[in-house]
C-alpha angles and dihedrals in degrees: 000000000000124000091263089067093052107106108194097182092113090051093050091045092051092050090049090051089052090050093050093047091050091050092050091047092050092046089057100040092109092053115117090209102108092188091056093048092048091049093048091047089052090051092053091049092049092049089048090053092051096045092046093049093048090045097058092039091055089047088054093048092049093048092048092048098042107029110023135326091235101034094116098030110131097356125133118254091251091053088046089058091048089055091047089051093048088054094050098251098118134020100213128040091187094053093052091044089054091049088051091053091047090050090052089053092056092078090054102048106141099143139052089235093058091045091051091050091051090046090056090049089052090053089051093046096060099077096044090046091051090048092048092051092048093047092046091050090054089054093054 
């Protein structure tokens, strides 16, 4: 697969869904309806999970198609992000590593505190995800 075959529509759609869910959450932050706020927070977290997963998978596909088919084979996720950074796909290894850690915590959310921490990570993920998608699109 060369980069011309890489269709990033699903990535862009997932980032847009994250953006919309963040906007809706923020618009309802002053609501006293705890159920509404919890549901909206869950929506942001779910959209973060999807956008993050698609993000790193498209990074992997691009690297394999444009650098080497086995460039990321067997490497740790942190090393994967170093490789993505070296190839101009992301601007901060540490940011993406932190998003990775937040994503891993989403399957273990048993407390409001953890959910709020992941929510903050989702808020912080939006701009780098948008930049990644835009930069990736330029490379196609």
